[in-house]
N, C-alpha and C positions, 0 to 999 in steps of 0.2 A: 600348563603346564605354563610355569612365569616366565615371559623372556626376558633378559637383561642387558641392558646397552653399554658393551664396552668403551672406554677409552678411546678414543679414534686414532689415536698416536699407536695403539698395538692391535690395530688391523690391518689380515692380511687377505690377499685376495683369496677368495673362499672362508674366511671367516677364522681363521687361523689367530694367531699371537705370536710373537717373539718378544723378550723381555731380557734385557741383562743391567748391571747394577748402576755402569755407566751411564747407558740411556734411561735410567727410571731416577736416576738425582737429577741431571739434565732437565728431564722434560716435567719435572714438577712432583710426579708421583710418588716419592718421598719427600715431597720439598726441601729439596736443594740443602747441603748444609747442616752441620749443628749436629750431627747424629754420633753415638756412640762407637769408637774405633778401638782396636787390638792396636798391641804394639808394633804388629805387624803393618799396620796401616788399613787392614779389611773391616766392614765396614760386617757388623752383627755379632762379635765379642761378646760384647754384653747379654745380648740372645741368647748365645749357647748354653749363660748361666742358667736365663729362666726357663721354663717349662710354659713353650705356648700355649696350649689351654690354660692355663692356671693366669695366665695374664689376660686374655681374653674373658674370664669370669669376672677377673677383681676391676676393671676398666669396661663402660659401656662399650661393646664390641657392636656396637649398635647406631652407631654415632654416623652422621651425613657423612664428615668430610675421611671415612674410609674408603682410600681407594680402588675406584671401579674394578680395578682388576684383580684383586684381592675376595673378591664374590664370588658364591658358588652360585652360577645361572637358576643352579634347584631348587636350593633353599633358602637361597637370598642371603647368607651366612657367610663370615670370613673364612676364608678356609685354612685347615690344621696342617692336611694332606694332599697337596692339590698333585693332582695327574692329568695328563693330556692326551688327549684321544686320537684317533688316526686324522681327523677334519683341521686339528690343532686347535680343537677348542678343550678349556682346563674346567674339572671339575673337579670337590672335595670326593677322595675317593669313598667312603660309603656309601654319599648318594648316588655314585653313577651305578658302581655294581650292586646297590640295589634298586635302581634301572632296567641294570640288564636282567636281574635276578625275575622281575614280573615281563621275563618275556620280550624287551624292548629290543630291536638290533638296530635303533638307529642311534643320533646323536640326537641328545634332546632340545639345544639351541637351534641347528640348523634343519632337525629333520632328516638328512642325509644318512641314505642306508652305509654301513659302517661294512668296509671289507677287511678290516681286522679290530678283532674286540680285544684288544693287546692294551691296557693302558700304562703310562711311562711317569715316573715321578717327575715332576716337575720343578726339580733341586731349585733352580735359580730363583722363581717366586716363591717357592718356602723361604730360603733365605730373606730375600725381599720382604716377606711378611714378618718373619721373627725379628728383625729390625725395626722396621715399622712400629709395633706395638711391644717391642721391648723399648725403645724408645719413650713411646707415650706412656706404658707401665711406669720407668723411671721419672719422666715427669708428676705423673700423677701423685706419686708417692710422695715426693718433695714435695707437691702442693701440697698436698694433705699435712706434712710437718709442717709447711708453713702456716698454713690453715690454724693447727696444734696451737703451734706456740704464740701466734697472735691472739687468740682466746685466753691462753694462759696470761699474757701481758695485760690485757682487758679486765681479767679479773685481778691481776694484782692493781691495778691503776685506780678498780672502784674502790680500794680501800681509802686511796689517797684524797683524790678530786670530788668537788664539791657540784654543787647549782647544774649552771647548764654544759658544763665538763662530762658530770657522771651523767644527765640522760643521752649526750653523744654518744659515750665509752659503751651506755647501755642498748640503743638502735644500732649500732655496729654487731655489738653481741646478739642483739637477735637476728639478725639478718643471714649473723653466720651458722646458727644455730639450726634455723629452720633450712637451709642449701648445706647444712652440712653435718646428719644425723649424729654424725661417727663423732660430734661433738660434748652427746650426752655424759657419756663415759670422762670424756676429757674433764669436763666442769665438775663431774662429780671428784673425780681422784684429785683436782685441784685445789676443794674445799669452795669451788663455784656456789654451789647451790646453797650451803650457809651459809656463804657471803648474800646472794641475795635475799635469802629468806629476813636476813637481820636489818637490810635494806627497806623492808615493812614493817610501818607500826604507827603510830596516833598522828606524828609530826612528818608522815614521810607527804611530801609533796604528788598529788594525780600526775603530772608529768615525768616523775619519777617512779611512781609505783605503776600506770599502766605500761612503761615500757618494764616492769623486771614480773608484771602480771605476765605478757606477753612470751617473754623468755620459760616462764615456769610452765606455761601452758603445753609447750613441745620437749619436755623433758620427762622422762619416767621414774617418777621419786618416791623413795620408799616410805614404808609409812610411819617413822618417827619424826621426818622433814613434814609429813601431811599434818600429821600430830599439831608439830608444833605449829602449824599454816593455819591452824583453826583459833589460833589465841582471837580473843576477843575485837582485838582493839585490829588487829590485821583484818577478820571479818569486817569489822564495821566500815575501815578501808576501802574496802572493796567493793561495799555497796554503796558508798557513795561514790566510788567512780561508777558505778553501772549508773547510777542517777544523770551523772554529771557530765559523762567522757565523749568521746568521739566512741562515733557506732563500732567499729574496731576493737574500741578500750573494753566497749559493751557486753562486745559478743565474746570476747577473753576473760572478761570475767563472769560470762555465765560458765565457759567451758573450765574455770577455775573452783568454781562452788560445786560444780556438776562430780569433778576430779575428787575433792575434798568427800561429797558426801558417798562415795563409795565405799570409802575407810568404816569398818566397823565402829570406831573410837567418835565417828560425828554427832557431833550432838545436834538434838531436832529443834532444839528451841533458837537457834540461830535463825532457822525455816519462818519463824514465829512473825522475823521483823517485818511490819507494814510498808516499812519504806522499800524493803527487797519485793515486797508483790507487787507494788503498787510500779518501781522500775522494772519490775519482767514485762507487766502487764502493756507499759507504753511506748519497749522495745518488739511486744508483739504486734502492737497497732501499728506500726513506722512501715508503711508502704512503698516506701521510698527506699528499704533495705531488705529482700526476702533472705537475706542468711540471719540479718539480725532476728526477725521473726521466727527461723526454724529453730535457732540456737533459744530463744526466748522459751516456745513452747515446748523445746524437750529437756529444758531445765525444769518449769511447771508441772511436766507430765511427772518429772521424777519426785517432786516436791509433795504434787498430790498425791503420793503413794501414801503418805505418810497423816491418818483419818487427823489426829492433832490437827492440820495446817488447812483440814477443808471450811472451818468455820471464816479461819481468817480471810480467805479468798473472798467467800461470800459476802463478807463486811467490806470489802474493798471494793464491788463490785464486778467480779470477774464473771458472773454470770452473763450479765446481758455485754459486757463488752467480745467474750469469746460470742457470742450467738451472733451477734451482728459483725461480726470478725468472718465470720464461715465460710458467704458467696464468694473472700477474692481470696480462700486460701487452695494452695495446688493440692492436688490428691495427696502427694508428702506430707504433707502440711497439716491436713484437715484430722487425721488421723490422731494426733496426741492431743490438737484442740477437742475433737471431740470426745476420747478416751478421759481428759480434764474434767468435761464437764459429766460423762455416766458417774467418774468419781463424784463430783457434786453432788449426784440425783439421790444420791445414798444417805445423803444427809437432808433432815426436814427442812432445812432453812433455805441449802441450796434445791431442792426440790421444790418450792416454793417459788423460788427466784425462776426458776424455769418455766415452770408454769404461768406464773406472772409476766413472763416478757414475749410483747408478742409475734417477735419472729422467728420463738423456738420452735416451733412447729413446721414454718414453710422453708426455714434453712435447713432442716433438718435432712425434712422430705426429697427436699433438692440434690440433699449431696448423696441419699442412699443407691444412686443406679451411676456413681460416675466415685465413689470410693472402693479401698480396697476392702475386702471381706474383714479382714479387722475393723475396716470404719461403719462397716455393716454391723457386724459386732456391737460398736458403742452404739453407734444410733437410733438402731432399733431397744434398744437401753434405755437410751433416752425417752425415747419416744412413747414406751411401754410404760415405762412410770409414772409421765405425765398423766398416759390418759387414763394409768388409775386411778390415778389421786383424784382425776377431775373429769369422769366419762362421757357424762352429758356434753359437757363442754366443750374437752378438746377431742373429744371423737369425729363428730362433727367440724371441726376444725380441721379434723388432720385428710378427710373426706373431701373436702373442698380443694382442702391443696397436693389432690390426687393420690394423696397412702396407699389407700386400694391395688391400685395395677402396680404401684410399684412392690407391693407386698407379694405378690400374683407372682413378677418375672423371680422375686426371690426367690418362692417357695418354688420356680418351673429351674430355676439356674442351678446349677454343677456346686455350691457353698457347702457345705457341714450340715448336719442334720440337725442338729443343735437351732445352728442360723434359722430353718427350716421351721422347725416346730415352734422357734417365739415368732415367726414371722403372721406364721399359721394363727397361735393365738390373738396373735394384735390385732389379724381381719376378720378376726370372729368379734375381738369388742369392737372393731368398727363398725359392723355391722346390725347391731345388738338394736340400736332403735330406727333401724328404717324397714321397711317392706323389703320384699325382695329385689320386685321390679325397680321402686324407688332409689331402693342404693345401687342397682347396675346403673339406671339411669345418672345416677351421682356420681360413679366411677367411672365413664363414658370408655367402657371396656366394650374392644373390637368383639366381634361374634363367638370367633375362638376362642378368646378367653371366658367367654360367658359360656 
């Protein structure tokens, strides 16, 4: 049972608590002053008009500044219907009744035995809670209206200002969109999305373009808007920023392109840009920024699913660069990298590049035991394709790299039967050129595995 520390001002001998409105305001539990009052000067007039539970749902009722005496010691959540026991402790009615229904005849906080199981509504505390949350609700509502008004002002200003003033306006708008998801609808209704789209073009500066992209990737765009954003001049601007922008800009550009690729009307020829592929490989290899690596590999994985792009990827050296990158990747990032290499192994030039790269087999074998099941599947596909292409040359390299022992572990693992079957077939391929004794000695297997 979680123990809850009450506000020192409210503790009595025996653990009880006494609260009244005047003392609550004076001691700071309501912050003192500035609260909604009725015509008769009483607190809580606004609370009477608002449903307490609804207010808690619409604002962050888990905020750290919620007064401690409003929290139920059982659920550690604000109380809606507080009731007090004979020990003086107060709980949410539903929580304490459930406690009793489980056969407990003690106070959850003090563990004292109860001489009376009656619960008394704590009307004073209920009024304090209602008053506090009504004030918070009204303030949040007003703040939200102010934010939406400011966003509308910024959208209007973008029609007039230019240069650095436009960049600053876009930066402010981007921060607001990230902090307040409700602004997505506001921007759509005020024509903000159309205006932002119009700012992207062949003569747009990278400073303006990067801020526009940062906003657009945080919005839910309709199909017409996405189709408009696929215009060649706009795609060309994004590719330029992907090559020359900051890391944050590059990551946003990858998200932007991936968002457009989800549309049925997206044209695959955009992905044939060698400049785009080179920029993504460069971002993937930047060890200083793991987020950039993950974003670049995610987009490359999506691009590589289109067969017509694979030859272009091989032509810009993707195979060697990704193979050399494998040892430095996290288990999560290694999956898309292996998936890309697996896709490239399905075309002759990609398979040839994998065979000719001296690190393909050792780096892939090392990943087998630390990759997820999806990663193991891609790794086995790569190794199988390479070993089938040149069995005499590649199987001996695989055995020297420790592949057989790893394959046996895959076979004995709880992975799906198809993976086990592929591992068994690859193991047979590896042992073709060895006698049983020599193969076992090469594999350095334990007696149990032998």
